[in-house]
DRENRO-654489 format. One record per atom (N, C-alpha, C, O): atom name; y, z, x; residue in three letters. Coordinates in steps of 0.02 Angstrom, whole numbers, plus 50000, padded with zeros to 5 digits. Last residue first. Example, Ala and Ser with C-alpha at 12.3 -4.5 7.8 and 13.67 -1.06 7.14 Angstrom:
BEGIN
ATOM; N; 49888; 50354; 50642; SER $
ATOM; CA; 49947; 50357; 50684; SER $
ATOM; C; 50002; 50394; 50645; SER $
ATOM; O; 50057; 50402; 50670; SER $
ATOM; N; 49716; 50390; 50660; ALA $
ATOM; CA; 49775; 50390; 50615; ALA $
ATOM; C; 49835; 50390; 50660; ALA $
ATOM; O; 49834; 50423; 50712; ALA $
//
This chain:
BEGIN
ATOM; N; 52293; 50514; 48132; UNK $
ATOM; CA; 52270; 50583; 48123; UNK $
ATOM; C; 52312; 50617; 48074; UNK $
ATOM; O; 52300; 50676; 48060; UNK $
ATOM; N; 52350; 50390; 48157; UNK $
ATOM; CA; 52304; 50396; 48100; UNK $
ATOM; C; 52280; 50468; 48088; UNK $
ATOM; O; 52248; 50481; 48037; UNK $
ATOM; N; 52425; 50407; 48274; UNK $
ATOM; CA; 52459; 50391; 48211; UNK $
ATOM; C; 52414; 50406; 48151; UNK $
ATOM; O; 52437; 50431; 48100; UNK $
ATOM; N; 52329; 50429; 48372; UNK $
ATOM; CA; 52378; 50481; 48357; UNK $
ATOM; C; 52412; 50469; 48290; UNK $
ATOM; O; 52427; 50517; 48254; UNK $
ATOM; N; 52260; 50307; 48367; UNK $
ATOM; CA; 52223; 50368; 48353; UNK $
ATOM; C; 52270; 50426; 48338; UNK $
ATOM; O; 52255; 50468; 48295; UNK $
ATOM; N; 52360; 50216; 48405; UNK $
ATOM; CA; 52336; 50216; 48337; UNK $
ATOM; C; 52297; 50279; 48319; UNK $
ATOM; O; 52300; 50303; 48262; UNK $
ATOM; N; 52369; 50251; 48542; UNK $
ATOM; CA; 52427; 50260; 48498; UNK $
ATOM; C; 52404; 50261; 48425; UNK $
ATOM; O; 52428; 50303; 48387; UNK $
ATOM; N; 52241; 50213; 48584; UNK $
ATOM; CA; 52263; 50283; 48591; UNK $
ATOM; C; 52321; 50297; 48544; UNK $
ATOM; O; 52322; 50348; 48510; UNK $
ATOM; N; 52244; 50074; 48557; UNK $
ATOM; CA; 52195; 50118; 48524; UNK $
ATOM; C; 52215; 50191; 48527; UNK $
ATOM; O; 52208; 50228; 48478; UNK $
ATOM; N; 52346; 50032; 48643; UNK $
ATOM; CA; 52354; 50024; 48570; UNK $
ATOM; C; 52305; 50069; 48533; UNK $
ATOM; O; 52324; 50100; 48483; UNK $
ATOM; N; 52285; 50060; 48765; UNK $
ATOM; CA; 52347; 50094; 48747; UNK $
ATOM; C; 52358; 50090; 48671; UNK $
ATOM; O; 52377; 50140; 48640; UNK $
ATOM; N; 52180; 49969; 48760; UNK $
ATOM; CA; 52166; 50041; 48763; UNK $
ATOM; C; 52227; 50082; 48743; UNK $
ATOM; O; 52221; 50132; 48708; UNK $
ATOM; N; 52254; 49849; 48762; UNK $
ATOM; CA; 52216; 49867; 48703; UNK $
ATOM; C; 52195; 49941; 48703; UNK $
ATOM; O; 52194; 49972; 48650; UNK $
ATOM; N; 52314; 49857; 48893; UNK $
ATOM; CA; 52355; 49851; 48832; UNK $
ATOM; C; 52316; 49874; 48770; UNK $
ATOM; O; 52342; 49913; 48731; UNK $
ATOM; N; 52202; 49860; 48976; UNK $
ATOM; CA; 52248; 49918; 48975; UNK $
ATOM; C; 52291; 49916; 48912; UNK $
ATOM; O; 52303; 49968; 48881; UNK $
ATOM; N; 52150; 49733; 48946; UNK $
ATOM; CA; 52110; 49793; 48933; UNK $
ATOM; C; 52155; 49855; 48930; UNK $
ATOM; O; 52146; 49897; 48885; UNK $
ATOM; N; 52253; 49647; 48989; UNK $
ATOM; CA; 52235; 49649; 48918; UNK $
ATOM; C; 52195; 49712; 48901; UNK $
ATOM; O; 52205; 49742; 48848; UNK $
ATOM; N; 52248; 49675; 49127; UNK $
ATOM; CA; 52309; 49689; 49089; UNK $
ATOM; C; 52293; 49694; 49015; UNK $
ATOM; O; 52317; 49739; 48981; UNK $
ATOM; N; 52117; 49629; 49157; UNK $
ATOM; CA; 52137; 49699; 49168; UNK $
ATOM; C; 52198; 49718; 49128; UNK $
ATOM; O; 52200; 49772; 49099; UNK $
ATOM; N; 52128; 49493; 49127; UNK $
ATOM; CA; 52080; 49534; 49090; UNK $
ATOM; C; 52098; 49608; 49097; UNK $
ATOM; O; 52095; 49646; 49048; UNK $
ATOM; N; 52221; 49455; 49225; UNK $
ATOM; CA; 52238; 49448; 49154; UNK $
ATOM; C; 52192; 49491; 49111; UNK $
ATOM; O; 52215; 49522; 49063; UNK $
ATOM; N; 52147; 49480; 49341; UNK $
ATOM; CA; 52209; 49518; 49329; UNK $
ATOM; C; 52228; 49514; 49255; UNK $
ATOM; O; 52248; 49565; 49226; UNK $
ATOM; N; 52046; 49385; 49323; UNK $
ATOM; CA; 52029; 49456; 49324; UNK $
ATOM; C; 52091; 49500; 49313; UNK $
ATOM; O; 52086; 49552; 49280; UNK $
ATOM; N; 52120; 49265; 49332; UNK $
ATOM; CA; 52087; 49283; 49270; UNK $
ATOM; C; 52069; 49357; 49267; UNK $
ATOM; O; 52075; 49388; 49214; UNK $
ATOM; N; 52160; 49273; 49468; UNK $
ATOM; CA; 52210; 49268; 49415; UNK $
ATOM; C; 52180; 49289; 49348; UNK $
ATOM; O; 52211; 49327; 49310; UNK $
ATOM; N; 52036; 49269; 49530; UNK $
ATOM; CA; 52079; 49328; 49538; UNK $
ATOM; C; 52131; 49330; 49483; UNK $
ATOM; O; 52146; 49383; 49456; UNK $
ATOM; N; 52000; 49139; 49493; UNK $
ATOM; CA; 51959; 49196; 49472; UNK $
ATOM; C; 52000; 49261; 49476; UNK $
ATOM; O; 51998; 49302; 49431; UNK $
ATOM; N; 52092; 49059; 49556; UNK $
ATOM; CA; 52092; 49060; 49483; UNK $
ATOM; C; 52050; 49118; 49457; UNK $
ATOM; O; 52065; 49144; 49403; UNK $
ATOM; N; 52058; 49077; 49690; UNK $
ATOM; CA; 52122; 49103; 49666; UNK $
ATOM; C; 52124; 49107; 49590; UNK $
ATOM; O; 52155; 49152; 49563; UNK $
ATOM; N; 51949; 49037; 49763; UNK $
ATOM; CA; 51937; 49082; 49706; UNK $
ATOM; C; 52003; 49110; 49679; UNK $
ATOM; O; 52002; 49162; 49647; UNK $
ATOM; N; 51887; 48905; 49843; UNK $
ATOM; CA; 51952; 48931; 49822; UNK $
ATOM; C; 51941; 48972; 49759; UNK $
ATOM; O; 51926; 48944; 49706; UNK $
ATOM; N; 51774; 48893; 49985; UNK $
ATOM; CA; 51789; 48895; 49913; UNK $
ATOM; C; 51858; 48924; 49900; UNK $
ATOM; O; 51885; 48963; 49940; UNK $
ATOM; N; 51720; 48806; 50102; UNK $
ATOM; CA; 51782; 48844; 50098; UNK $
ATOM; C; 51803; 48847; 50024; UNK $
ATOM; O; 51845; 48807; 50003; UNK $
ATOM; N; 51603; 48748; 50206; UNK $
ATOM; CA; 51608; 48783; 50142; UNK $
ATOM; C; 51671; 48826; 50141; UNK $
ATOM; O; 51674; 48876; 50176; UNK $
ATOM; N; 51610; 48701; 50338; UNK $
ATOM; CA; 51617; 48654; 50283; UNK $
ATOM; C; 51631; 48689; 50217; UNK $
ATOM; O; 51667; 48662; 50175; UNK $
ATOM; N; 51586; 48807; 50420; UNK $
ATOM; CA; 51651; 48775; 50426; UNK $
ATOM; C; 51662; 48726; 50369; UNK $
ATOM; O; 51720; 48711; 50353; UNK $
ATOM; N; 51457; 48843; 50387; UNK $
ATOM; CA; 51510; 48890; 50372; UNK $
ATOM; C; 51579; 48858; 50378; UNK $
ATOM; O; 51625; 48878; 50343; UNK $
ATOM; N; 51380; 48736; 50433; UNK $
ATOM; CA; 51386; 48748; 50361; UNK $
ATOM; C; 51446; 48793; 50346; UNK $
ATOM; O; 51481; 48782; 50296; UNK $
ATOM; N; 51389; 48755; 50572; UNK $
ATOM; CA; 51414; 48694; 50541; UNK $
ATOM; C; 51425; 48704; 50467; UNK $
ATOM; O; 51476; 48682; 50440; UNK $
ATOM; N; 51326; 48875; 50593; UNK $
ATOM; CA; 51397; 48870; 50609; UNK $
ATOM; C; 51427; 48808; 50576; UNK $
ATOM; O; 51484; 48810; 50554; UNK $
ATOM; N; 51196; 48837; 50556; UNK $
ATOM; CA; 51230; 48890; 50519; UNK $
ATOM; C; 51305; 48886; 50531; UNK $
ATOM; O; 51345; 48893; 50484; UNK $
ATOM; N; 51154; 48740; 50648; UNK $
ATOM; CA; 51166; 48721; 50579; UNK $
ATOM; C; 51203; 48774; 50538; UNK $
ATOM; O; 51238; 48757; 50490; UNK $
ATOM; N; 51210; 48706; 50803; UNK $
ATOM; CA; 51191; 48764; 50764; UNK $
ATOM; C; 51206; 48749; 50691; UNK $
ATOM; O; 51264; 48745; 50672; UNK $
ATOM; N; 51145; 48574; 50896; UNK $
ATOM; CA; 51196; 48596; 50848; UNK $
ATOM; C; 51169; 48655; 50810; UNK $
ATOM; O; 51111; 48655; 50788; UNK $
ATOM; N; 51127; 48494; 51044; UNK $
ATOM; CA; 51100; 48549; 51006; UNK $
ATOM; C; 51156; 48576; 50962; UNK $
ATOM; O; 51208; 48598; 50986; UNK $
ATOM; N; 51102; 48328; 51085; UNK $
ATOM; CA; 51153; 48377; 51068; UNK $
ATOM; C; 51122; 48431; 51024; UNK $
ATOM; O; 51092; 48416; 50972; UNK $
ATOM; N; 51007; 48272; 51219; UNK $
ATOM; CA; 51009; 48285; 51148; UNK $
ATOM; C; 51061; 48339; 51135; UNK $
ATOM; O; 51064; 48389; 51171; UNK $
ATOM; N; 50964; 48231; 51347; UNK $
ATOM; CA; 51031; 48212; 51321; UNK $
ATOM; C; 51035; 48218; 51246; UNK $
ATOM; O; 51063; 48175; 51212; UNK $
ATOM; N; 50852; 48288; 51396; UNK $
ATOM; CA; 50842; 48228; 51355; UNK $
ATOM; C; 50908; 48202; 51326; UNK $
ATOM; O; 50907; 48155; 51286; UNK $
ATOM; N; 50903; 48399; 51459; UNK $
ATOM; CA; 50870; 48348; 51499; UNK $
ATOM; C; 50863; 48282; 51461; UNK $
ATOM; O; 50867; 48228; 51490; UNK $
ATOM; N; 50946; 48471; 51348; UNK $
ATOM; CA; 50995; 48447; 51396; UNK $
ATOM; C; 50965; 48392; 51440; UNK $
ATOM; O; 51000; 48344; 51457; UNK $
ATOM; N; 50824; 48502; 51289; UNK $
ATOM; CA; 50871; 48460; 51253; UNK $
ATOM; C; 50923; 48432; 51300; UNK $
ATOM; O; 50944; 48374; 51292; UNK $
ATOM; N; 50774; 48586; 51387; UNK $
ATOM; CA; 50738; 48524; 51371; UNK $
ATOM; C; 50784; 48476; 51334; UNK $
ATOM; O; 50783; 48416; 51346; UNK $
ATOM; N; 50867; 48690; 51381; UNK $
ATOM; CA; 50860; 48652; 51442; UNK $
ATOM; C; 50825; 48586; 51429; UNK $
ATOM; O; 50844; 48534; 51457; UNK $
ATOM; N; 50842; 48735; 51250; UNK $
ATOM; CA; 50908; 48709; 51267; UNK $
ATOM; C; 50904; 48667; 51331; UNK $
ATOM; O; 50935; 48613; 51334; UNK $
ATOM; N; 50710; 48778; 51263; UNK $
ATOM; CA; 50727; 48726; 51214; UNK $
ATOM; C; 50794; 48694; 51231; UNK $
ATOM; O; 50802; 48633; 51227; UNK $
ATOM; N; 50722; 48877; 51360; UNK $
ATOM; CA; 50682; 48818; 51375; UNK $
ATOM; C; 50698; 48761; 51326; UNK $
ATOM; O; 50700; 48703; 51346; UNK $
ATOM; N; 50799; 48971; 51291; UNK $
ATOM; CA; 50827; 48938; 51350; UNK $
ATOM; C; 50789; 48874; 51366; UNK $
ATOM; O; 50819; 48823; 51382; UNK $
ATOM; N; 50705; 49007; 51193; UNK $
ATOM; CA; 50769; 48978; 51173; UNK $
ATOM; C; 50800; 48940; 51231; UNK $
ATOM; O; 50825; 48884; 51222; UNK $
ATOM; N; 50604; 49062; 51272; UNK $
ATOM; CA; 50589; 49004; 51229; UNK $
ATOM; C; 50654; 48969; 51211; UNK $
ATOM; O; 50657; 48907; 51212; UNK $
ATOM; N; 50674; 49169; 51329; UNK $
ATOM; CA; 50647; 49116; 51372; UNK $
ATOM; C; 50632; 49053; 51331; UNK $
ATOM; O; 50646; 48997; 51353; UNK $
ATOM; N; 50702; 49244; 51217; UNK $
ATOM; CA; 50757; 49217; 51256; UNK $
ATOM; C; 50732; 49160; 51300; UNK $
ATOM; O; 50766; 49109; 51306; UNK $
ATOM; N; 50572; 49280; 51176; UNK $
ATOM; CA; 50613; 49238; 51133; UNK $
ATOM; C; 50671; 49206; 51171; UNK $
ATOM; O; 50688; 49148; 51160; UNK $
ATOM; N; 50535; 49360; 51285; UNK $
ATOM; CA; 50497; 49300; 51269; UNK $
ATOM; C; 50538; 49252; 51226; UNK $
ATOM; O; 50539; 49192; 51238; UNK $
ATOM; N; 50625; 49467; 51278; UNK $
ATOM; CA; 50627; 49421; 51335; UNK $
ATOM; C; 50591; 49356; 51320; UNK $
ATOM; O; 50613; 49302; 51340; UNK $
ATOM; N; 50693; 49485; 51111; UNK $
ATOM; CA; 50648; 49502; 51166; UNK $
ATOM; C; 50652; 49450; 51221; UNK $
ATOM; O; 50680; 49396; 51211; UNK $
ATOM; N; 50849; 49530; 51049; UNK $
ATOM; CA; 50801; 49478; 51059; UNK $
ATOM; C; 50757; 49496; 51118; UNK $
ATOM; O; 50781; 49521; 51169; UNK $
//
């Protein structure tokens, strides 16, 4: 951050402190609220992987049998 930007940021905080205004970082607030649960996605991806390996194995075995 350049010196000018730091001064502007400090001035905003000091002005807010003088006016008894609470300065809240909206990015930090959003990150604490958003907590997704993707456990079902991982479970589905594992199931898809197992099925893919199973079907590839069946295809390889069938290719040897049909020759």
